[in-house]
GUFINU-854433 format. One line per 5 residues: number of its first residue (from 0); for each residue x, y, z negated of C-alpha. Coordinates in pm, 1 decimal, always signed. Layout:
! GUFINU-854433
NUM) X,Y,Z; ...
//
This chain:
! GUFINU-854433
0) +1954.9,+1053.7,-567.6; +2213.4,+922.7,-320.9; +2065.3,+572.6,-341.9; +1722.0,+716.9,-269.8; +1853.8,+915.8,+27.8
5) +2018.0,+603.6,+170.0; +1678.7,+433.4,+164.3; +1510.7,+729.8,+333.7; +1794.4,+757.5,+587.7; +1695.9,+426.7,+745.8
10) +1377.2,+599.0,+858.5; +1537.4,+931.9,+949.5; +1807.0,+754.6,+1152.9; +1541.3,+647.4,+1404.0; +1497.4,+1013.4,+1498.3
15) +1857.5,+1132.8,+1528.7; +1776.7,+1334.2,+1840.6; +1512.1,+1536.9,+1656.7; +1745.0,+1573.0,+1358.4; +2023.1,+1706.4,+1584.3
20) +1782.3,+1958.0,+1737.9; +1666.0,+2068.0,+1391.8; +2019.0,+2118.3,+1256.2; +2131.3,+2295.2,+1574.7; +1832.1,+2529.9,+1548.9
25) +1919.2,+2596.8,+1183.8; +2275.5,+2681.6,+1283.4; +2153.9,+2926.1,+1548.0; +1907.8,+3087.3,+1305.3; +2183.6,+3140.2,+1047.9
30) +2416.6,+3281.8,+1314.7; +2144.1,+3525.5,+1415.3; +2106.5,+3611.6,+1047.9; +2477.0,+3698.2,+1034.0; +2452.4,+3920.5,+1341.6
35) +2143.3,+4119.0,+1240.5; +2295.7,+4321.7,+950.2; +2599.0,+4405.0,+1164.9; +2373.4,+4541.1,+1440.1; +2176.4,+4748.3,+1187.4
40) +2505.2,+4868.4,+1033.9; +2624.3,+4979.7,+1379.0; +2295.7,+5161.4,+1443.2; +2316.8,+5341.0,+1108.1; +2687.4,+5414.4,+1083.2
45) +2798.0,+5450.3,+1443.2; +2498.6,+5640.2,+1578.2; +2223.7,+5759.0,+1342.7; +2467.8,+5873.1,+1072.7; +2765.9,+5855.9,+1310.0
50) +2678.0,+6203.2,+1431.6; +2875.5,+6325.8,+1127.8; +3203.1,+6198.6,+1271.3; +3438.9,+6480.2,+1401.8; +3359.7,+6662.9,+1728.0
55) +3639.2,+6813.7,+1939.8; +3575.2,+7116.0,+2161.1; +3663.1,+7081.7,+2533.2; +3684.2,+7339.6,+2809.6; +3470.6,+7169.2,+3072.3
60) +3163.6,+6942.8,+3062.6; +3230.8,+6575.0,+3125.5; +3085.4,+6235.0,+3046.9; +2959.6,+6211.3,+2684.8; +3001.2,+6588.1,+2620.8
65) +2741.4,+6794.5,+2433.7; +2663.5,+7158.4,+2510.0; +2597.4,+7391.6,+2217.3; +2572.7,+7768.4,+2251.0; +2772.8,+7759.4,+2576.2
70) +3050.3,+7546.7,+2424.8; +3132.4,+7185.3,+2507.7; +3202.2,+6914.5,+2247.4; +3297.5,+6548.6,+2257.9; +3316.9,+6313.7,+1957.8
75) +3672.9,+6220.3,+1860.8; +3754.1,+6034.2,+1537.8; +4122.6,+6129.4,+1568.9; +4061.4,+6500.9,+1613.8; +4268.0,+6726.5,+1386.2
80) +4074.5,+7040.3,+1476.8; +3711.2,+7056.6,+1566.0; +3357.9,+7090.5,+1426.6; +3124.3,+6875.3,+1218.0; +2754.4,+6798.3,+1192.7
85) +2645.9,+6744.8,+832.0; +2319.2,+6576.0,+729.7; +2174.6,+6701.1,+400.0; +1826.3,+6601.6,+283.5; +1717.8,+6514.0,+635.4
90) +1836.7,+6839.3,+791.8; +2131.0,+6885.8,+1028.4; +2389.1,+7164.7,+981.9; +2668.6,+7283.9,+1212.8; +3010.8,+7349.6,+1051.5
95) +3301.5,+7519.0,+1231.8; +3553.9,+7274.4,+1084.8; +3615.0,+6905.1,+1022.0; +3473.7,+6844.2,+675.2; +3607.7,+6571.2,+447.6
100) +3396.0,+6312.3,+272.3; +3281.9,+6390.3,-77.8; +2998.8,+6509.1,-295.7; +2795.8,+6771.7,-107.0; +2608.2,+7068.5,-253.6
105) +2420.3,+7309.6,-24.1; +2377.0,+7667.0,-149.2; +2182.0,+7871.4,+106.7; +2414.7,+7891.8,+409.8; +2718.7,+7764.4,+221.8
110) +2826.9,+7400.3,+183.1; +3043.6,+7296.1,-112.2; +3224.0,+6960.4,-88.2; +3412.6,+6796.8,-374.1; +3645.7,+6520.4,-256.7
115) +3693.9,+6199.6,-463.5; +4032.9,+6340.7,-579.6; +3860.5,+6651.3,-717.5; +3962.4,+6897.6,-443.1; +3682.1,+7142.9,-359.4
120) +3599.9,+7301.4,-20.2; +3351.8,+7566.0,+87.9; +3215.6,+7600.3,+443.6; +2958.7,+7828.3,+607.2; +2687.6,+7625.6,+781.8
125) +2424.2,+7684.1,+1050.5; +2094.7,+7494.8,+1052.4; +2052.7,+7316.6,+1387.9; +1727.0,+7335.5,+1577.6; +1542.4,+7018.5,+1678.5
130) +1653.4,+7054.4,+2042.3; +2017.3,+7105.7,+1936.9; +2006.2,+6791.9,+1721.5; +1867.0,+6597.9,+2016.8; +2148.5,+6732.6,+2233.5
135) +2411.0,+6605.2,+1988.6; +2238.3,+6265.2,+1981.5; +2224.8,+6247.4,+2362.4; +2555.5,+6047.1,+2400.4; +2416.6,+5786.2,+2155.5
140) +2085.8,+5715.7,+2331.0; +2215.4,+5454.1,+2572.4; +2412.8,+5256.8,+2310.0; +2118.6,+5284.9,+2068.6; +1880.2,+5145.3,+2329.0
145) +2123.8,+4859.0,+2390.0; +2158.2,+4784.0,+2017.6; +1783.4,+4806.3,+1960.1; +1735.7,+4570.8,+2254.8; +1985.5,+4330.3,+2100.7
150) +1806.5,+4360.7,+1766.3; +1472.4,+4286.4,+1932.4; +1628.4,+3991.4,+2118.8; +1774.3,+3868.5,+1791.0; +1431.7,+3877.0,+1622.0
155) +1271.8,+3699.5,+1917.4; +1539.5,+3428.3,+1919.2; +1508.2,+3398.9,+1540.0; +1134.3,+3331.8,+1571.9; +1188.9,+3089.6,+1860.5
160) +1459.7,+2880.7,+1694.7; +1284.4,+2888.8,+1357.5; +981.3,+2743.0,+1534.2; +1197.6,+2477.9,+1704.9; +1361.8,+2389.2,+1373.4
165) +1032.9,+2363.3,+1185.5; +847.5,+2170.6,+1454.4; +1132.5,+1920.4,+1493.0; +1153.7,+1878.4,+1114.3; +776.3,+1832.6,+1097.8
170) +789.5,+1570.3,+1372.8; +1053.5,+1378.3,+1176.2; +840.6,+1409.1,+862.0; +523.8,+1285.3,+1028.9; +705.1,+993.1,+1188.0
175) +888.6,+876.4,+875.7; +565.7,+892.0,+672.2; +384.6,+690.9,+939.1; +665.7,+434.0,+954.9; +688.1,+408.4,+575.9
180) +312.0,+353.9,+543.4; +323.4,+83.5,+808.4; +610.2,-88.3,+627.7; +435.0,-51.5,+292.2; +116.7,-215.7,+420.9
185) +321.3,-487.5,+591.3; +511.1,-541.8,+267.4; +193.3,-553.0,+58.3; +64.6,-842.2,+266.4; +378.2,-1041.8,+189.4
190) +414.2,-961.1,-177.7; +348.3,-1231.1,-439.1; +10.8,-1238.6,-613.8; +180.4,-1161.8,-945.4; +243.5,-805.3,-824.3
195) -126.5,-738.4,-767.1; -213.6,-878.3,-1107.5; +24.5,-639.6,-1283.5; -59.7,-325.7,-1081.2; -411.3,-167.9,-1060.2
200) -550.2,-143.9,-706.7; -597.7,+233.1,-739.3; -236.4,+280.1,-841.4; -113.3,+79.1,-541.9; -339.8,+277.7,-308.3
205) -207.1,+602.5,-454.9; +148.4,+492.9,-381.2; +76.8,+412.3,-17.1; -136.8,+722.3,+42.7; +19.2,+986.3,-181.4
210) +363.4,+873.3,-293.8; +476.3,+809.3,+63.1; +449.1,+1185.2,+105.5; +739.2,+1206.4,-138.2; +965.2,+1091.4,+145.5
215) +846.6,+1384.7,+353.7; +898.8,+1627.7,+66.5; +1239.8,+1477.4,-3.9; +1353.2,+1518.7,+356.6; +1216.8,+1875.0,+379.0
220) +1374.2,+1973.0,+48.2; +1709.2,+1821.6,+140.8; +1701.9,+2005.3,+474.0; +1622.9,+2331.1,+293.6; +1873.9,+2285.8,+13.2
225) +2169.7,+2100.4,+160.2; +2158.1,+2212.3,+521.3; +1974.4,+2542.4,+551.7; +2084.2,+2681.1,+215.4; +2444.6,+2568.6,+266.8
230) +2457.3,+2734.4,+606.5; +2302.1,+3047.7,+457.4; +2574.7,+3062.2,+190.8; +2855.1,+3004.9,+442.9; +2732.4,+3271.6,+684.7
235) +2657.2,+3514.0,+401.4; +3015.2,+3481.7,+277.8; +3149.7,+3534.1,+628.6; +2965.5,+3865.7,+640.5; +3058.9,+3960.3,+282.4
240) +3430.4,+3892.0,+333.8; +3417.2,+4090.0,+656.9; +3273.1,+4391.2,+471.8; +3449.2,+4369.0,+132.8; +3666.6,+4071.3,+37.5
245) +3715.2,+4185.4,-324.4; +3349.4,+4179.9,-412.5; +3300.6,+3855.7,-217.9; +3564.5,+3687.3,-435.4; +3404.3,+3822.2,-752.9
250) +3074.5,+3651.0,-667.1; +3240.7,+3308.8,-708.2; +3224.9,+3365.3,-1084.6; +2849.8,+3302.3,-1061.6; +2879.2,+2941.4,-939.6
255) +2992.6,+2775.6,-1267.5; +2715.5,+2963.1,-1449.7; +2456.8,+2846.1,-1196.6; +2584.0,+2488.0,-1224.2; +2550.3,+2477.6,-1604.8
260) +2214.8,+2652.0,-1584.3; +2087.0,+2413.6,-1317.2; +2205.2,+2107.0,-1509.4; +2011.2,+2210.9,-1820.2; +1707.4,+2295.8,-1605.6
265) +1719.8,+1959.1,-1426.9; +1748.2,+1764.4,-1752.2; +1425.0,+1910.9,-1881.8; +1249.6,+1897.8,-1545.8; +1330.1,+1530.0,-1487.7
270) +1140.4,+1421.2,-1800.5; +838.5,+1634.1,-1712.6; +832.4,+1521.5,-1345.9; +819.6,+1153.5,-1448.7; +522.4,+1220.9,-1676.8
275) +339.0,+1434.3,-1418.2; +361.7,+1166.4,-1148.7; +266.2,+887.2,-1388.5; -37.9,+1080.8,-1511.1; -138.3,+1147.6,-1150.4
280) -127.2,+773.6,-1073.5; -330.5,+693.7,-1385.7; -597.8,+943.6,-1279.4; -617.3,+781.5,-934.9; -638.1,+432.3,-1086.8
285) -910.5,+540.6,-1331.1; -1106.3,+709.0,-1052.1; -1083.6,+389.5,-846.9; -1228.3,+192.2,-1140.1; -1513.3,+441.1,-1177.5
290) -1607.2,+426.0,-808.5; -1585.8,+45.9,-785.4; -1780.7,-6.2,-1108.4; -2033.1,+276.3,-1073.7; -2335.5,+44.7,-1083.1
295) -2224.3,-114.4,-1411.3; -2141.1,+224.8,-1563.2; -2487.6,+352.8,-1476.4; -2686.5,+51.1,-1589.4; -2509.5,+38.2,-1927.5
300) -2523.0,+417.4,-1974.6; -2145.3,+436.1,-2006.7; -2132.9,+778.3,-1845.3; -2017.0,+982.7,-2144.9; -1739.2,+742.4,-2240.0
305) -1626.0,+731.5,-1876.9; -1616.4,+1110.0,-1856.6; -1431.0,+1133.1,-2188.1; -1161.0,+891.9,-2069.9; -1122.9,+1069.4,-1735.1
310) -1116.4,+1410.1,-1905.6; -850.0,+1284.2,-2144.8; -630.5,+1171.3,-1854.2; -693.1,+1500.2,-1672.9; -605.1,+1698.3,-1985.9
315) -278.1,+1505.5,-2024.7; -195.4,+1575.4,-1659.1; -277.7,+1945.0,-1696.9; -66.2,+1964.3,-2012.8; +241.3,+1819.1,-1840.3
320) +184.5,+2027.6,-1526.3; +162.6,+2341.5,-1738.3; +492.5,+2251.0,-1905.0; +650.1,+2229.5,-1559.8; +507.6,+2567.7,-1457.8
325) +632.6,+2730.4,-1779.1; +976.7,+2582.0,-1719.8; +991.4,+2735.4,-1370.7; +868.8,+3072.2,-1495.3; +1106.9,+3083.0,-1792.3
330) +1444.4,+2955.8,-1668.8; +1363.8,+2866.6,-1308.7; +1312.4,+3054.0,-984.4; +1128.2,+3344.3,-1151.4; +1442.0,+3437.0,-1345.0
335) +1647.1,+3407.7,-1026.5; +1428.8,+3677.6,-869.0; +1503.9,+3909.0,-1162.1; +1876.2,+3839.6,-1134.0; +1857.2,+3908.5,-759.7
340) +1707.5,+4251.5,-827.5; +1978.5,+4325.1,-1086.2; +2252.5,+4220.4,-842.6; +2111.6,+4460.5,-582.1; +2139.0,+4740.2,-835.1
345) +2497.3,+4638.5,-915.2; +2589.9,+4650.3,-544.0; +2457.5,+5003.4,-509.0; +2646.4,+5101.2,-826.6; +2966.5,+4934.4,-703.2
350) +2966.5,+5110.1,-369.8; +2844.4,+5438.7,-515.6; +3112.8,+5436.7,-782.5; +3376.7,+5353.0,-524.2; +3256.2,+5636.9,-308.1
355) +3294.9,+5884.6,-588.0; +3625.2,+5784.6,-749.6; +3851.2,+5589.7,-512.2; +4062.4,+5800.2,-283.0; +4041.5,+5696.8,+80.3
360) +3745.2,+5461.4,+13.1; +3492.2,+5486.9,+291.3; +3137.9,+5368.7,+226.9; +2838.5,+5425.5,+444.8; +2466.9,+5356.4,+442.1
365) +2524.7,+5079.4,+695.8; +2778.6,+4902.6,+474.5; +2545.9,+4919.9,+172.6; +2256.7,+4784.1,+381.0; +2462.2,+4504.3,+537.9
370) +2630.7,+4394.7,+215.1; +2303.1,+4395.1,+25.7; +2144.6,+4191.0,+306.4; +2423.1,+3931.6,+291.5; +2406.9,+3917.3,-85.5
375) +2031.7,+3860.9,-75.6; +2096.9,+3574.8,+167.0; +2339.5,+3436.1,-90.7; +2094.3,+3471.5,-378.9; +1801.7,+3331.4,-178.5
380) +1945.0,+2975.5,-159.7; +1997.6,+2979.7,-537.4; +1635.0,+3083.5,-580.7; +1534.9,+2814.7,-331.7; +1737.4,+2563.3,-531.1
385) +1550.6,+2639.7,-853.9; +1217.1,+2665.2,-674.5; +1258.5,+2345.5,-474.9; +1438.0,+2140.8,-738.5; +1101.2,+2061.4,-896.5
390) +968.2,+1941.1,-562.6; +1291.1,+1747.0,-515.2; +1251.4,+1573.9,-850.3; +887.3,+1485.1,-777.5; +986.4,+1369.6,-429.9
395) +1258.6,+1141.5,-569.9; +1016.6,+987.0,-821.1; +750.9,+930.4,-553.9; +1002.0,+799.0,-301.7; +1140.6,+550.0,-552.6
400) +788.8,+426.5,-623.7; +694.9,+374.3,-258.6; +1021.1,+186.8,-203.2; +926.9,-45.9,-487.4; +658.2,-162.9,-246.1
405) +858.7,-142.6,+76.9; +1163.1,-314.3,-75.9; +968.2,-521.0,-327.2; +980.7,-896.4,-359.7; +870.8,-1048.9,-30.3
410) +745.4,-1392.2,+55.4; +897.1,-1570.5,+352.8; +717.4,-1413.9,+649.9; +866.2,-1636.3,+920.7; +634.9,-1847.1,+1132.2
415) +685.3,-2162.3,+1330.6; +436.0,-2398.8,+1482.7; +423.6,-2720.7,+1280.6; +223.2,-3035.5,+1364.0; -130.8,-3039.4,+1228.9
420) -145.7,-3193.0,+882.5; -320.6,-3521.9,+816.3; -449.8,-3385.7,+486.7; -275.5,-3618.9,+239.9; -217.4,-3421.5,-83.6
425) -20.6,-3520.3,-391.8; +34.5,-3326.1,-714.6; +333.3,-3481.4,-887.8; +373.5,-3399.2,-1261.4; +276.6,-3032.1,-1222.8
430) +369.1,-2802.7,-1509.6; +296.7,-2436.2,-1441.7; +279.0,-2112.1,-1639.9; +227.6,-1747.4,-1551.6; +472.9,-1663.8,-1827.5
435) +732.8,-1891.5,-1981.2; +552.3,-1933.2,-2315.5; +201.1,-2049.8,-2221.8; +170.6,-2331.4,-1963.6; -171.7,-2342.8,-1796.5
440) -111.7,-2678.6,-1621.2; +42.0,-2964.8,-1814.1; +170.2,-3266.1,-1626.9; -100.3,-3290.5,-1358.6; -76.0,-3599.4,-1137.7
445) -332.5,-3621.0,-859.3; -351.1,-3803.5,-527.0; -598.4,-3692.6,-255.2; -638.1,-3903.9,+58.0; -686.3,-3748.8,+404.1
450) -1050.7,-3666.4,+475.1; -1163.2,-3695.7,+111.9; -1407.0,-3455.0,-54.3; -1278.6,-3393.6,-406.2; -1459.2,-3202.0,-678.1
455) -1262.3,-3012.0,-940.3; -1448.7,-2964.6,-1268.3; -1373.1,-2806.8,-1603.6; -1463.2,-2532.4,-1844.2; -1339.9,-2177.0,-1788.3
460) -963.5,-2162.3,-1840.7; -912.8,-2532.8,-1780.9; -669.2,-2468.6,-1489.6; -884.9,-2539.9,-1183.1; -812.1,-2211.5,-1000.6
465) -445.4,-2223.6,-1101.4; -407.6,-2571.2,-949.7; -566.6,-2454.0,-624.2; -357.0,-2134.6,-624.3; -50.2,-2356.8,-621.1
470) -192.0,-2563.5,-334.9; -272.7,-2245.8,-138.0; +70.5,-2110.8,-235.7; -54.9,-1790.4,-390.8; +203.1,-1894.4,-646.3
475) +500.9,-2127.5,-619.7; +639.3,-2351.3,-890.8; +913.6,-2154.6,-1063.9; +1249.9,-2297.5,-1170.1; +1123.1,-2287.1,-1529.7
480) +823.2,-2503.8,-1432.4; +814.9,-2868.1,-1323.6; +667.2,-3082.9,-1051.7; +619.9,-3088.1,-676.9; +323.4,-3059.7,-441.6
485) +338.4,-3277.6,-130.5; +128.3,-3258.3,+185.0; +171.5,-3560.1,+412.3; +470.1,-3656.5,+196.3; +654.9,-3324.7,+252.2
490) +725.9,-3072.5,-25.9; +510.3,-2771.3,+65.0; +789.9,-2533.9,-41.7; +988.4,-2652.5,+263.2; +751.4,-2460.8,+490.7
495) +725.9,-2084.0,+520.4; +396.5,-1966.0,+374.2; +267.8,-1836.1,+707.9; +339.2,-2167.2,+879.4; +184.9,-2365.3,+594.5
500) -129.6,-2154.0,+563.9; -209.9,-2199.3,+931.5; -351.7,-2538.0,+826.0; -512.7,-2433.7,+496.6; -834.4,-2239.9,+435.5
505) -1038.6,-2108.8,+142.2; -1391.2,-1994.8,+70.9; -1406.9,-1771.4,-235.3; -1686.0,-1741.0,-489.7; -1701.5,-1365.4,-422.4
510) -1699.4,-1323.4,-42.1; -1461.4,-1064.9,+101.4; -1591.5,-882.9,+408.4; -1442.0,-591.9,+598.7; -1599.8,-305.2,+787.8
515) -1662.9,-412.0,+1146.3; -1896.0,-645.8,+1333.6; -2014.8,-978.4,+1200.8; -1816.0,-1148.3,+1477.2; -1497.9,-961.4,+1376.1
520) -1537.3,-1084.6,+1019.4; -1576.7,-1444.9,+1134.1; -1313.8,-1433.8,+1410.6; -1065.3,-1255.2,+1182.6; -770.5,-1228.6,+1420.9
525) -845.1,-1519.6,+1652.8; -907.1,-1311.7,+1964.3; -964.9,-1618.0,+2184.6; -1278.8,-1719.5,+1991.7; -1588.7,-1612.7,+2186.9
530) -1908.0,-1465.7,+2040.9; -2092.7,-1774.7,+2160.5; -1862.9,-2001.8,+1960.3; -1912.0,-1785.9,+1649.7; -2289.9,-1800.9,+1688.9
535) -2275.8,-2180.0,+1732.3; -2077.6,-2224.8,+1410.5; -2305.0,-1991.5,+1215.1; -2616.1,-2181.2,+1320.4; -2443.9,-2511.9,+1247.2
540) -2380.0,-2416.3,+884.6; -2727.9,-2274.6,+826.3; -2686.5,-1911.8,+934.5; -2965.7,-1921.0,+1194.3; -3203.6,-1711.5,+985.7
545) -2933.3,-1449.7,+931.7; -2866.0,-1420.9,+1305.3; -3235.3,-1405.7,+1390.5; -3301.0,-1114.5,+1157.3; -3006.1,-906.8,+1280.6
550) -3097.5,-688.9,+1578.3; -2751.5,-710.4,+1734.3; -2677.9,-1067.3,+1627.7; -2305.9,-1137.9,+1586.3; -2233.6,-780.5,+1700.0
555) -2416.1,-632.5,+1402.3; -2199.2,-379.3,+1213.9; -2108.5,-487.4,+861.1; -2057.0,-203.5,+614.1; -1766.9,-186.7,+368.3
560) -1775.4,-493.6,+144.7; -2081.0,-626.2,+327.6; -2312.1,-384.4,+147.5; -2593.4,-436.0,+398.8; -2606.4,-813.1,+338.8
565) -2719.8,-1030.7,+51.4; -2467.9,-1232.5,-149.8; -2585.4,-1554.0,+13.5; -2556.2,-1406.7,+362.7; -2203.1,-1287.5,+291.3
570) -2115.1,-1634.9,+169.3; -2242.9,-1791.5,+492.1; -2020.4,-1553.8,+692.1; -1713.9,-1636.3,+481.7; -1793.9,-2006.7,+522.6
575) -1812.8,-1962.8,+900.2; -1478.6,-1780.1,+892.8; -1311.3,-2079.4,+730.7; -1472.9,-2323.5,+972.5; -1379.6,-2122.1,+1283.4
580) -1013.3,-2128.6,+1179.0; -1041.9,-2510.4,+1157.3; -809.2,-2578.9,+860.6; -709.1,-2934.4,+777.1; -730.8,-2858.0,+405.6
585) -1025.9,-2647.2,+289.8; -1066.7,-2523.1,-67.1; -1408.8,-2402.4,-181.2; -1401.8,-2198.4,-501.7; -1761.5,-2247.8,-616.9
590) -1872.7,-2119.3,-278.9; -2238.5,-2203.5,-339.4; -2264.6,-2042.3,-682.5; -2428.7,-1719.0,-570.0; -2669.6,-1838.5,-303.6
595) -3028.9,-1951.4,-323.5; -3137.5,-2314.6,-325.9; -3250.8,-2313.9,+37.1; -2919.0,-2172.1,+159.0; -2731.6,-2415.3,-61.7
600) -2917.7,-2705.2,+97.2; -2825.1,-2577.1,+442.5; -2458.1,-2551.9,+350.3; -2461.1,-2892.7,+184.1; -2596.7,-3039.2,+506.7
605) -2335.6,-2852.0,+710.3; -2062.4,-2977.2,+481.3; -2130.3,-3333.8,+579.1; -2039.4,-3239.4,+937.6; -1757.0,-2999.8,+853.7
610) -1576.8,-3242.2,+620.5; -1514.9,-3496.1,+896.5; -1142.0,-3507.0,+970.5; -1077.3,-3252.9,+696.8; -965.3,-3276.6,+333.9
615) -1188.8,-3065.5,+110.7; -1148.6,-2962.2,-251.7; -1446.1,-2799.1,-422.3; -1406.5,-2610.1,-749.8; -1752.0,-2662.7,-897.6
620) -1943.2,-2527.4,-1193.2; -2276.6,-2650.3,-1057.7; -2213.1,-3024.0,-1057.8; -2502.2,-3088.2,-821.2; -2281.2,-2962.1,-536.4
625) -2026.2,-3243.2,-584.9; -2242.8,-3542.0,-679.4; -2156.2,-3708.4,-348.1; -1783.9,-3630.7,-364.7; -1536.4,-3910.9,-299.8
630) -1360.3,-3818.5,-620.6; -1423.5,-3584.5,-912.0; -1130.7,-3459.4,-1122.4; -1196.9,-3314.5,-1467.2; -950.2,-3070.0,-1624.5
635) -944.2,-2951.0,-1982.1; -686.2,-2706.3,-2124.1; -458.3,-2768.0,-1825.9; -466.7,-3148.3,-1858.5; -635.6,-3398.3,-1626.8
640) -869.8,-3586.9,-1859.5; -1090.8,-3778.0,-1611.2; -1098.2,-3888.2,-1249.2; -1356.2,-4088.5,-1055.3; -1690.6,-4083.6,-876.1
645) -1998.8,-3916.3,-1021.1; -2176.0,-4232.0,-1136.0; -1858.2,-4377.9,-1283.9; -1784.5,-4064.8,-1484.2; -2137.1,-4064.6,-1620.1
650) -2084.7,-4420.1,-1739.9; -1765.4,-4310.8,-1916.3; -1983.9,-4081.4,-2125.1; -1697.8,-3835.7,-2183.5; -1623.4,-3474.2,-2083.9
655) -1785.8,-3486.2,-1738.6; -2098.0,-3659.5,-1869.7; -2137.1,-3397.7,-2142.5; -2104.7,-3111.8,-1891.3; -2352.8,-3277.8,-1655.5
660) -2609.8,-3347.5,-1928.1; -2585.1,-2990.1,-2055.9; -2662.4,-2857.3,-1704.6; -2950.6,-3101.0,-1658.9; -3093.8,-3004.2,-1997.9
665) -3068.0,-2635.7,-1916.5; -3243.3,-2692.4,-1585.6; -3522.7,-2898.0,-1746.5; -3571.3,-2639.1,-2019.9; -3596.2,-2370.6,-1753.4
670) -3857.1,-2574.8,-1557.6; -4064.7,-2637.6,-1872.0; -4068.7,-2268.3,-1957.5
//
């Protein structure tokens, strides 16, 4: 937990001013909580019930005197002789003597009092009228008004500083979540491709969107448990020791019991919390798959199986969540509430028993109220601990997961301007594997001259995309692999990836478009590129028809994933994006595979212009797209088996010739049918 808090602290530390305000407000709120029971105790004991304290008769009226039946009385706690007012069942009785404390029994106009030591007294009493009672309360009105005003002020300040504390805490929460999300997205863009291959997209999205909230929950829970609850305990004990030190000391016996109890509770909760959060991520990942593949699920009538799988995941989540709820209800915060009620009963018994049996022990309604209030403030943090510990455990799990992204393996993100490449590429004895047991490239040697158009051919799994991934530095050659890739005679690993990729571009087989205008998708961060330049490039590569049909031209809004465009149109846009960034080295991953013949012809024509002064490598399945290449390289099972021009490879009558003839035959058979 401490390691996790250290990670979160780097975000909280940015808002120390807000944190100071929040803690200061908490301190004030707890101080006000200490004062409130004492004010209520004073109201009860000193004034409302304080009327029972001894009254001494005086000869003349003066300040704070009360007139009753022509006689004058003033309250005096030290009076040896005097009168008393006794409250029994809500009625007030006048007694011509100072009565001791004890068990009271009213029998008509006679009051019997049995002291704690067993001594019995009998006094005649007179029932006071309402006006007489008000007269005896008259000296207390001003102090009562003052105390009630203080109590009202205390409640107002409590509301005010609670608001300040909560709003400042919320501001910290909102800011740290925002900062963490920004860092997570920044980190994702610099993480190696291997991470995205091992983690489902939905699971990653869930971490950035949902798990980052764990930081907020962690901070809130820590503030409630460590700061607010700790202050509550400290101030509660101050009040308890002030009222009765003996009982305050006895309550310390509870702490070892709570510790053992909490440890057992946490052990069970930790296992359940891990499962709950994992099941939640799996549900999100499965839902992401359903949404992204909805067309396939519908066309193949895979609805029932999809629902069954999702229902199974949901049932597992519900099962684990129910276990957590049962744990809380059985030995968690629910049991704490029961114990709190029992403790309240014990307090009443303690004070009541003391009142009856201990000589000289003075207990009042105010003391019982105040002590019970302080004790409830002591029990409340324990209940909060058991109630929030589940949230704390979930928050820790979620926070650890988001920091796996934020603090995950990062590629070198530095950038420096390097001279434009010439485009000379050399693969020197490249051995590469995604895992240490199965190499996908085996001793590849390949030399590409500046400005050449090179075709890369081979069956699925032959290593074409892997070779280009190394050139584009989606992956780097690991210490367990062999070989070096040179560009213009320099090992590409010497450059930071950002600096290197400024001179390298790619056009994918499946175009990636983002929501925004067509121009935004082509410009893609190059703010200095004008709309006119974008339109010129699009028309140059054969996108004239696309522009002419769009009402707003390059300012046409593209929906998510380019849903309002055909596959061929999306490919033209992605091609224009690569051209506008003017890379020296351009890789085309079967970029013409999903477009019609007419569009392919346009792009082929545009390529002849684009390739000037640029080294191009085309991964091709349709060999017609690379017939005019300067060089064609054939891979098979990770080995380079052939290299040469189209006509020369046909004469060799080997792998390339077989692939070419099979495509020609398929095409002829299709034409004949």
